[in-house]
All heavy atoms as an XYZ file, in Angstrom:
728
protein
N      36.654    -24.244     20.098
C      35.796    -23.314     20.793
C      36.582    -22.033     21.005
O      37.596    -22.003     21.686
C      35.381    -23.913     22.130
C      34.538    -23.011     22.956
S      33.997    -23.952     24.392
C      34.125    -22.721     25.610
N      36.159    -20.971     20.411
C      36.849    -19.692     20.512
C      36.175    -18.827     21.570
O      34.953    -18.770     21.660
C      36.831    -18.978     19.171
N      37.002    -18.174     22.338
C      36.481    -17.239     23.335
C      36.495    -15.839     22.737
O      37.392    -15.495     21.970
C      37.344    -17.275     24.600
C      37.341    -18.593     25.366
C      38.320    -18.515     26.528
C      35.960    -18.915     25.870
N      35.520    -15.019     23.037
C      35.507    -13.666     22.482
C      36.707    -12.870     22.975
O      37.104    -12.963     24.131
C      34.200    -13.065     23.002
C      33.821    -13.900     24.166
C      34.403    -15.253     23.937
N      37.282    -12.133     22.065
C      38.466    -11.347     22.405
C      38.151     -9.872     22.176
O      38.002     -9.430     21.044
C      39.652    -11.778     21.545
S      41.156    -10.869     21.928
N      38.026     -9.144     23.253
C      37.800     -7.713     23.134
C      39.024     -6.963     23.664
O      38.933     -5.889     24.236
C      36.524     -7.297     23.867
C      36.540     -7.753     25.315
O      37.478     -8.466     25.702
O      35.615     -7.392     26.047
N      40.199     -7.570     23.435
C      41.445     -7.009     23.959
C      41.871     -5.823     23.113
O      41.913     -5.897     21.898
C      42.529     -8.062     23.948
N      42.202     -4.731     23.786
C      42.647     -3.541     23.075
C      44.128     -3.280     23.312
O      44.756     -2.600     22.544
C      41.822     -2.339     23.517
C      40.355     -2.524     23.163
C      39.675     -1.222     23.076
C      38.253     -1.452     22.876
N      37.328     -1.285     22.265
N      44.652     -3.839     24.352
C      46.078     -3.666     24.589
C      46.698     -5.019     24.947
O      46.016     -6.024     25.078
C      46.335     -2.628     25.694
C      45.703     -3.018     27.019
O      45.095     -4.103     27.087
O      45.837     -2.248     27.971
N      47.992     -5.048     25.078
C      48.715     -6.297     25.322
C      48.328     -6.948     26.648
O      48.221     -8.156     26.746
C      50.220     -6.019     25.296
C      51.050     -7.280     25.350
C      52.528     -6.976     25.237
O      52.910     -6.107     24.438
O      53.283     -7.627     25.968
N      48.077     -6.171     27.659
C      47.743     -6.688     28.987
C      46.447     -7.503     28.953
O      46.375     -8.583     29.500
C      47.626     -5.525     29.980
C      47.681     -5.947     31.424
C      49.060     -6.412     31.835
O      49.650     -7.264     31.185
N      49.583     -5.852     32.895
N      45.435     -6.983     28.287
C      44.168     -7.702     28.248
C      44.251     -8.920     27.318
O      43.566     -9.908     27.547
C      43.032     -6.783     27.844
O      43.290     -6.215     26.591
N      45.085     -8.895     26.282
C      45.230    -10.064     25.410
C      45.908    -11.209     26.162
O      45.567    -12.377     25.960
C      45.994     -9.707     24.136
O      47.320     -9.359     24.440
N      46.836    -10.889     27.043
C      47.468    -11.913     27.874
C      46.431    -12.527     28.804
O      46.378    -13.741     29.007
C      48.655    -11.318     28.671
C      49.148    -12.300     29.713
C      49.771    -10.922     27.731
N      45.563    -11.680     29.344
C      44.504    -12.157     30.235
C      43.549    -13.086     29.484
O      43.146    -14.135     29.996
C      43.748    -10.960     30.835
C      42.600    -11.357     31.692
N      42.765    -11.994     32.898
C      41.259    -11.230     31.507
C      41.580    -12.241     33.419
N      40.647    -11.779     32.588
N      43.189    -12.725     28.257
C      42.293    -13.543     27.446
C      42.960    -14.884     27.117
O      42.335    -15.943     27.192
C      41.885    -12.802     26.154
C      41.177    -13.733     25.188
C      41.030    -11.606     26.487
N      44.259    -14.841     26.792
C      44.973    -16.080     26.495
C      45.034    -16.990     27.717
O      44.819    -18.199     27.611
C      46.390    -15.770     25.992
C      47.168    -17.009     25.657
C      46.880    -17.738     24.514
C      48.179    -17.463     26.489
C      47.582    -18.880     24.210
C      48.882    -18.603     26.193
C      48.586    -19.318     25.035
N      45.306    -16.420     28.866
C      45.345    -17.207     30.109
C      43.985    -17.838     30.399
O      43.904    -18.989     30.833
C      45.780    -16.336     31.287
C      47.255    -15.974     31.223
O      48.010    -16.671     30.500
O      47.655    -15.000     31.887
N      42.905    -17.099     30.161
C      41.560    -17.642     30.344
C      41.302    -18.807     29.394
O      40.710    -19.820     29.759
C      40.520    -16.544     30.088
C      39.809    -16.104     31.333
C      38.687    -15.110     31.110
N      37.941    -15.274     29.881
C      37.537    -14.263     29.106
N      37.805    -13.009     29.439
N      36.853    -14.477     28.016
N      41.773    -18.654     28.154
C      41.596    -19.702     27.148
C      42.345    -20.970     27.550
O      41.798    -22.077     27.482
C      42.081    -19.208     25.782
C      42.078    -20.276     24.733
N      40.926    -20.808     24.214
C      43.094    -20.911     24.114
C      41.230    -21.722     23.323
N      42.539    -21.812     23.248
N      43.583    -20.847     27.982
C      44.374    -22.003     28.394
C      43.738    -22.680     29.604
O      43.657    -23.910     29.681
C      45.834    -21.592     28.682
C      46.601    -22.726     29.329
C      46.523    -21.150     27.406
N      43.251    -21.890     30.546
C      42.629    -22.441     31.751
C      41.314    -23.149     31.443
O      40.909    -24.059     32.170
C      42.396    -21.330     32.774
N      40.644    -22.779     30.355
C      39.359    -23.406     30.025
C      39.527    -24.844     29.557
O      38.593    -25.628     29.620
C      38.642    -22.596     28.950
O      39.275    -22.779     27.692
N      40.721    -25.210     29.065
C      40.964    -26.566     28.588
C      40.480    -26.806     27.180
O      40.484    -27.934     26.701
N      40.035    -25.788     26.482
C      39.512    -25.944     25.130
C      40.608    -26.302     24.128
O      40.319    -26.883     23.089
C      38.809    -24.668     24.688
N      41.842    -25.976     24.432
C      42.917    -26.248     23.481
C      43.796    -27.408     23.924
O      44.887    -27.582     23.407
C      43.763    -24.996     23.266
S      44.656    -24.482     24.736
N      43.344    -28.191     24.874
C      44.135    -29.309     25.354
C      44.254    -30.359     24.250
O      43.250    -30.797     23.694
C      43.503    -29.921     26.591
N      45.477    -30.767     23.903
C      45.646    -31.776     22.862
C      45.191    -33.139     23.356
O      45.331    -33.464     24.526
C      47.147    -31.766     22.597
C      47.754    -31.271     23.861
C      46.742    -30.323     24.461
N      44.628    -33.923     22.452
C      44.211    -35.265     22.835
C      45.450    -36.150     22.891
O      46.295    -36.125     22.003
C      43.207    -35.827     21.834
O      43.814    -35.933     20.563
N      45.566    -36.906     23.929
C      46.715    -37.772     24.124
C      46.343    -39.179     23.698
O      45.408    -39.771     24.223
C      47.151    -37.766     25.615
C      48.321    -38.700     25.827
C      47.481    -36.369     26.067
N      47.062    -39.691     22.687
C      46.808    -41.044     22.224
C      47.736    -41.985     22.995
O      48.940    -41.805     22.995
C      47.086    -41.162     20.731
C      46.100    -40.409     19.881
C      46.355    -40.640     18.420
C      45.352    -39.877     17.584
N      45.587    -40.057     16.164
N      47.141    -42.960     23.644
C      47.941    -43.915     24.390
C      48.231    -45.118     23.509
O      47.397    -45.529     22.702
C      47.210    -44.384     25.659
O      45.969    -44.964     25.283
C      46.962    -43.213     26.609
N      49.419    -45.672     23.662
C      49.783    -46.854     22.904
C      49.075    -48.058     23.512
O      48.856    -48.120     24.705
C      51.296    -47.066     22.964
C      52.076    -46.023     22.197
C      53.503    -46.452     22.028
C      54.274    -45.362     21.347
N      54.540    -45.597     19.991
N      48.707    -49.008     22.662
C      48.065    -50.211     23.206
C      49.029    -50.966     24.110
O      50.239    -50.938     23.900
C      47.707    -51.024     21.962
C      48.567    -50.501     20.878
C      48.884    -49.069     21.219
N      48.488    -51.624     25.118
C      49.304    -52.371     26.066
C      48.912    -53.839     26.033
O      47.834    -54.205     25.579
C      49.134    -51.804     27.465
C      49.656    -50.368     27.547
C      49.711    -49.897     28.979
N      50.225    -48.545     29.054
C      51.483    -48.248     29.351
N      52.347    -49.194     29.587
N      51.863    -46.993     29.411
N      49.796    -54.671     26.519
C      49.575    -56.116     26.564
C      48.349    -56.411     27.430
O      48.262    -55.945     28.565
C      50.812    -56.808     27.121
S      50.662    -58.595     27.184
N      47.390    -57.192     26.917
C      46.164    -57.455     27.663
C      46.282    -58.517     28.760
O      45.333    -58.757     29.483
C      45.192    -57.924     26.580
C      46.069    -58.543     25.553
C      47.335    -57.735     25.574
N      47.453    -59.137     28.913
C      47.635    -60.162     29.939
C      47.586    -59.506     31.314
O      48.193    -58.451     31.534
C      48.966    -60.911     29.737
C      49.211    -61.904     30.857
C      48.963    -61.619     28.391
N      46.861    -60.139     32.221
C      46.687    -59.584     33.565
C      48.047    -59.392     34.240
O      48.871    -60.293     34.273
C      45.815    -60.523     34.403
C      45.442    -59.968     35.743
C      44.499    -60.893     36.471
C      44.117    -60.301     37.804
N      43.182    -61.161     38.523
N      48.284    -58.181     34.744
C      49.520    -57.857     35.432
C      50.634    -57.355     34.528
O      51.663    -56.897     35.010
N      50.474    -57.427     33.224
C      51.497    -56.956     32.286
C      51.048    -55.630     31.698
O      49.933    -55.513     31.207
C      51.725    -57.970     31.172
S      53.037    -57.496     30.022
N      51.889    -54.633     31.758
C      51.545    -53.320     31.210
C      52.531    -52.911     30.113
O      52.758    -51.738     29.872
C      51.549    -52.262     32.333
C      50.540    -52.541     33.433
C      49.108    -52.573     32.943
N      48.723    -51.309     32.381
C      47.785    -51.152     31.456
N      47.125    -52.182     31.024
N      47.502    -49.963     30.978
N      53.115    -53.877     29.426
C      54.087    -53.620     28.366
C      53.407    -52.926     27.188
O      52.342    -53.342     26.736
C      54.695    -54.942     27.909
C      55.795    -54.808     26.897
C      57.095    -54.327     27.501
O      57.340    -54.584     28.676
O      57.851    -53.667     26.760
N      54.029    -51.851     26.700
C      53.493    -51.168     25.517
C      53.720    -52.037     24.293
O      54.786    -52.617     24.116
C      54.185    -49.823     25.314
C      53.812    -48.790     26.339
C      54.508    -47.481     26.055
C      54.173    -46.466     27.125
N      54.927    -45.221     26.925
N      52.698    -52.151     23.466
C      52.800    -52.961     22.260
C      53.234    -52.077     21.089
O      52.511    -51.185     20.676
C      51.459    -53.626     21.947
C      50.948    -54.602     22.999
C      49.593    -55.144     22.587
C      51.921    -55.722     23.230
N      54.423    -52.338     20.583
C      54.933    -51.632     19.420
C      55.133    -52.646     18.297
O      54.904    -53.847     18.483
C      56.269    -50.933     19.738
O      57.233    -51.922     20.106
C      56.108    -49.931     20.869
N      55.597    -52.173     17.169
C      55.801    -53.058     16.026
C      56.827    -54.141     16.338
O      56.657    -55.298     15.978
C      56.241    -52.244     14.804
C      56.563    -53.086     13.618
C      55.551    -53.644     12.858
C      57.879    -53.346     13.257
C      55.838    -54.440     11.764
C      58.176    -54.138     12.171
C      57.159    -54.682     11.417
N      57.898    -53.764     17.037
C      59.000    -54.697     17.247
C      58.857    -55.578     18.484
O      59.577    -56.549     18.617
C      60.326    -53.927     17.329
O      60.282    -53.036     18.415
N      57.961    -55.266     19.401
C      57.860    -56.105     20.597
C      56.455    -56.674     20.794
O      56.058    -56.941     21.916
C      58.305    -55.341     21.843
C      57.255    -54.400     22.378
O      56.363    -53.995     21.651
N      57.350    -54.057     23.632
N      55.726    -56.886     19.722
C      54.396    -57.480     19.851
C      54.246    -58.631     18.866
O      54.981    -58.735     17.885
C      53.313    -56.432     19.605
O      53.387    -55.956     18.291
N      53.294    -59.465     19.175
C      53.073    -60.659     18.376
C      51.585    -60.987     18.423
O      50.950    -60.818     19.461
C      53.902    -61.786     18.973
S      53.561    -63.406     18.340
N      51.035    -61.455     17.324
C      49.629    -61.857     17.301
C      49.569    -63.372     17.378
O      50.198    -64.074     16.588
C      48.938    -61.366     16.039
C      47.461    -61.607     16.064
C      46.742    -60.845     14.975
O      47.369    -60.204     14.141
N      45.446    -60.915     14.970
N      48.838    -63.878     18.352
C      48.720    -65.317     18.572
C      48.038    -65.962     17.361
O      47.002    -65.485     16.901
C      47.933    -65.587     19.843
S      47.697    -67.346     20.186
N      48.615    -67.026     16.867
C      48.054    -67.713     15.718
C      46.789    -68.478     16.038
O      45.985    -68.756     15.153
N      46.587    -68.826     17.298
C      45.410    -69.604     17.681
C      44.201    -68.729     17.986
O      43.109    -68.978     17.517
C      45.715    -70.456     18.903
O      46.734    -71.376     18.616
N      44.415    -67.709     18.822
C      43.260    -66.895     19.255
C      43.237    -65.503     18.623
O      42.247    -64.802     18.722
C      43.248    -66.764     20.778
S      44.648    -65.867     21.468
N      44.336    -65.071     17.995
C      44.369    -63.776     17.328
C      44.620    -62.605     18.252
O      44.556    -61.458     17.830
N      44.940    -62.870     19.516
C      45.177    -61.810     20.492
C      46.565    -61.220     20.288
O      47.539    -61.950     20.090
C      45.059    -62.395     21.908
C      45.052    -61.427     23.063
C      43.810    -60.540     23.015
C      45.077    -62.193     24.377
N      46.672    -59.892     20.296
C      47.960    -59.230     20.147
C      48.568    -59.038     21.535
O      47.998    -58.342     22.373
C      47.793    -57.881     19.449
C      49.100    -57.250     19.042
C      48.870    -56.022     18.184
C      50.187    -55.449     17.718
N      49.997    -54.257     16.915
N      49.705    -59.676     21.795
C      50.348    -59.670     23.103
C      51.824    -59.291     22.949
O      52.361    -59.272     21.847
C      50.231    -61.049     23.795
C      48.800    -61.384     24.127
C      50.832    -62.142     22.942
N      52.477    -59.021     24.080
C      53.914    -58.722     24.058
C      54.687    -60.022     23.840
O      54.137    -61.121     23.922
C      54.341    -58.027     25.352
S      54.326    -59.087     26.804
N      55.988    -59.897     23.586
C      56.800    -61.073     23.289
C      56.921    -62.027     24.470
O      57.088    -63.230     24.288
C      58.191    -60.639     22.821
C      58.218    -59.939     21.465
C      59.623    -59.493     21.123
C      57.664    -60.836     20.383
N      56.818    -61.512     25.689
C      56.897    -62.386     26.865
C      55.705    -63.336     26.927
O      55.811    -64.424     27.469
C      56.925    -61.554     28.153
C      58.223    -60.814     28.360
C      58.200    -60.114     29.699
C      57.748    -58.694     29.489
N      57.773    -57.867     30.678
N      54.574    -62.943     26.375
C      53.350    -63.732     26.464
C      52.918    -64.289     25.113
O      51.736    -64.549     24.890
C      52.235    -62.876     27.076
C      52.565    -62.393     28.441
N      52.850    -61.074     28.702
C      52.703    -63.068     29.610
C      53.121    -60.951     29.994
N      53.047    -62.144     30.570
N      53.847    -64.499     24.193
C      53.486    -64.924     22.838
C      53.078    -66.392     22.739
O      52.399    -66.784     21.804
C      54.636    -64.641     21.872
C      55.867    -65.476     22.108
C      56.988    -65.020     21.171
N      58.208    -65.761     21.399
C      59.180    -65.370     22.216
N      59.053    -64.241     22.887
N      60.266    -66.091     22.362
N      53.464    -67.212     23.714
C      53.098    -68.622     23.662
C      51.718    -68.842     24.278
O      51.297    -68.111     25.163
C      54.152    -69.467     24.385
C      55.518    -69.353     23.761
C      56.554    -68.747     24.443
C      55.755    -69.832     22.483
C      57.799    -68.632     23.867
C      56.998    -69.712     21.898
C      58.034    -69.110     22.591
N      51.028    -69.881     23.802
C      49.645    -70.127     24.208
C      49.488    -70.325     25.705
O      48.480    -69.953     26.281
C      49.100    -71.348     23.470
C      48.949    -71.124     21.988
C      48.517    -72.377     21.254
O      48.344    -73.431     21.900
O      48.362    -72.292     20.039
N      50.492    -70.915     26.362
C      50.375    -71.158     27.798
C      50.721    -69.923     28.626
O      50.546    -69.923     29.841
C      51.249    -72.341     28.224
C      52.731    -72.105     27.968
O      53.059    -71.232     27.138
O      53.548    -72.804     28.595
N      51.168    -68.841     27.996
C      51.534    -67.623     28.705
C      50.412    -66.585     28.744
O      50.524    -65.587     29.424
C      52.778    -66.986     28.072
C      54.004    -67.857     28.151
C      54.480    -68.034     29.571
O      54.498    -67.102     30.356
N      54.851    -69.253     29.917
N      49.370    -66.796     27.961
C      48.213    -65.893     27.997
C      46.942    -66.739     27.930
O      46.999    -67.935     27.685
C      48.259    -64.873     26.850
C      48.108    -65.458     25.481
N      49.169    -65.950     24.755
C      47.013    -65.633     24.704
C      48.730    -66.399     23.590
N      47.424    -66.222     23.530
N      45.826    -66.121     28.192
C      44.556    -66.852     28.175
C      44.143    -67.106     26.733
O      43.360    -66.357     26.156
C      43.479    -66.068     28.919
C      43.746    -65.934     30.401
C      42.661    -65.151     31.117
O      41.560    -65.008     30.562
O      42.939    -64.684     32.218
N      44.699    -68.146     26.176
C      44.467    -68.464     24.765
C      43.169    -69.239     24.620
O      43.004    -70.317     25.184
C      45.635    -69.275     24.215
S      45.543    -69.511     22.442
N      42.253    -68.672     23.870
C      40.994    -69.334     23.553
C      40.926    -69.455     22.036
O      40.529    -68.504     21.356
C      39.818    -68.523     24.075
C      39.798    -68.469     25.581
C      38.486    -67.885     26.074
N      38.472    -67.874     27.512
C      38.716    -66.808     28.266
N      39.003    -65.656     27.693
N      38.685    -66.882     29.570
N      41.335    -70.610     21.518
C      41.373    -70.784     20.062
C      40.013    -70.547     19.423
O      38.985    -70.950     19.965
C      41.806    -72.236     19.876
C      42.463    -72.599     21.162
C      41.791    -71.790     22.220
N      40.029    -69.887     18.284
C      38.781    -69.586     17.590
C      38.302    -70.785     16.780
O      37.154    -71.169     16.872
C      38.950    -68.365     16.685
O      40.072    -68.580     15.829
C      39.167    -67.119     17.501
N      39.169    -71.370     15.985
C      38.779    -72.548     15.209
C      39.996    -73.451     15.094
O      40.740    -73.397     14.135
C      38.243    -72.165     13.834
S      39.400    -71.241     12.841
N      40.191    -74.251     16.090
C      41.360    -75.114     16.140
C      40.888    -76.567     16.212
O      39.979    -76.881     16.962
C      42.187    -74.754     17.363
C      43.554    -75.329     17.369
C      44.349    -74.620     18.444
N      45.168    -75.590     19.132
C      45.735    -75.397     20.276
N      45.572    -74.262     20.906
N      46.488    -76.308     20.823
N      41.529    -77.417     15.442
C      41.161    -78.825     15.467
C      41.668    -79.464     16.759
O      42.661    -79.038     17.325
C      41.790    -79.561     14.288
C      41.246    -79.154     12.952
C      41.930    -79.920     11.845
O      43.007    -80.464     12.018
N      41.297    -79.947     10.688
N      40.982    -80.492     17.186
C      41.471    -81.218     18.352
C      42.725    -81.984     17.962
O      42.965    -82.279     16.790
C      40.401    -82.168     18.876
O      40.161    -83.187     17.927
N      43.538    -82.339     18.941
C      44.805    -83.016     18.670
C      44.568    -84.346     17.969
O      45.311    -84.724     17.077
C      45.576    -83.211     19.967
N      43.531    -85.079     18.362
C      43.241    -86.370     17.746
C      42.860    -86.236     16.286
O      43.306    -87.003     15.432
N      42.044    -85.248     15.968
C      41.620    -85.034     14.589
C      42.803    -84.604     13.731
O      42.947    -85.032     12.589
C      40.521    -83.982     14.531
N      43.668    -83.783     14.294
C      44.840    -83.333     13.545
C      45.767    -84.508     13.269
O      46.255    -84.681     12.168
C      45.581    -82.244     14.327
C      46.810    -81.741     13.624
C      46.705    -80.926     12.518
C      48.068    -82.108     14.062
C      47.820    -80.460     11.866
C      49.195    -81.649     13.412
C      49.074    -80.828     12.313
N      45.975    -85.347     14.273
C      46.854    -86.507     14.117
C      46.320    -87.489     13.098
O      47.073    -88.036     12.286
N      45.022    -87.733     13.108
C      44.445    -88.693     12.175
C      44.498    -88.155     10.747
O      44.740    -88.919      9.805
C      43.017    -89.048     12.567
O      42.182    -87.921     12.456
N      44.273    -86.867     10.562
C      44.347    -86.313      9.204
C      45.781    -86.342      8.694
O      46.018    -86.566      7.510
C      43.788    -84.898      9.167
O      44.611    -84.022      9.893
N      46.741    -86.165      9.577
C      48.143    -86.230      9.194
C      48.496    -87.654      8.769
O      49.194    -87.863      7.778
C      49.027    -85.776     10.354
C      50.520    -85.725     10.105
C      50.836    -84.721      9.002
C      51.255    -85.352     11.371
N      47.993    -88.627      9.509
C      48.243    -90.029      9.154
C      47.626    -90.361      7.799
O      48.223    -91.080      6.995
C      47.681    -90.962     10.233
C      48.484    -90.965     11.522
S      50.188    -91.475     11.282
C      49.968    -93.188     10.882
N      46.441    -89.841      7.532
C      45.786    -90.099      6.249
C      46.606    -89.515      5.099
O      46.751    -90.136      4.045
C      44.376    -89.521      6.243
C      43.415    -90.256      7.137
C      42.080    -89.537      7.267
O      41.900    -88.441      6.748
N      41.133    -90.155      7.981
N      47.153    -88.335      5.311
C      47.980    -87.715      4.276
C      49.242    -88.527      4.031
O      49.657    -88.725      2.877
C      48.340    -86.281      4.671
C      47.173    -85.336      4.655
C      47.553    -83.946      5.193
O      48.693    -83.718      5.565
N      46.583    -83.057      5.245
N      49.870    -89.034      5.091
C      51.069    -89.847      4.938
C      50.763    -91.158      4.221
O      51.553    -91.622      3.385
C      51.696    -90.134      6.313
C      52.394    -88.957      6.971
C      52.810    -89.312      8.384
C      53.598    -88.521      6.162
N      49.625    -91.749      4.538
C      49.248    -93.011      3.870
C      49.026    -92.794      2.390
O      49.385    -93.640      1.559
C      48.009    -93.596      4.523
C      48.270    -94.164      5.904
C      46.988    -94.598      6.608
O      45.900    -94.323      6.135
N      47.161    -95.260      7.760
N      48.450    -91.654      1.999
C      48.252    -91.356      0.582
C      49.586    -91.172     -0.125
O      49.746    -91.582     -1.281
C      47.417    -90.089      0.399
C      45.936    -90.364      0.508
C      45.116    -89.141      0.172
N      44.429    -88.764      1.411
C      44.261    -87.553      1.878
N      44.691    -86.529      1.193
N      43.631    -87.339      2.992
N      50.568    -90.614      0.546
C      51.884    -90.414     -0.064
C      52.615    -91.741     -0.255
O      53.351    -91.922     -1.228
C      52.728    -89.473      0.793
C      52.330    -88.013      0.810
C      53.162    -87.240      1.820
C      52.496    -87.412     -0.571
N      52.442    -92.653      0.677
C      53.135    -93.945      0.607
C      52.561    -94.808     -0.499
O      53.274    -95.555     -1.146
C      53.039    -94.668      1.987
C      53.588    -96.077      1.914
C      53.766    -93.862      3.033
N      51.265    -94.730     -0.770
C      50.626    -95.560     -1.811
C      51.091    -95.249     -3.162
O      51.608    -94.651     -3.807
C      49.116    -95.396     -1.750
C      48.523    -96.037     -0.539
C      47.012    -95.863     -0.563
C      46.400    -96.476      0.665
N      44.967    -96.322      0.702
């Protein structure tokens, strides 16, 4: 958004510039870094200190990377009994 400039000398151009800055039209947008979504944690998530949960897919800080440290809601996870029985079936096939 440009403001009209009818400045003829240096004094009025300074005044026009000050008006422009005060209008907020040239304010840069500030991009905030994502933060850990765990309640009470405000750690910034960067490449080196973040982790994506394998069960729920939530991107959290390293302090909350384990399932019991954040509200982990698995998207498609087998129950422990089903996993154990399928593992036993695979072992039985290998032994035969």
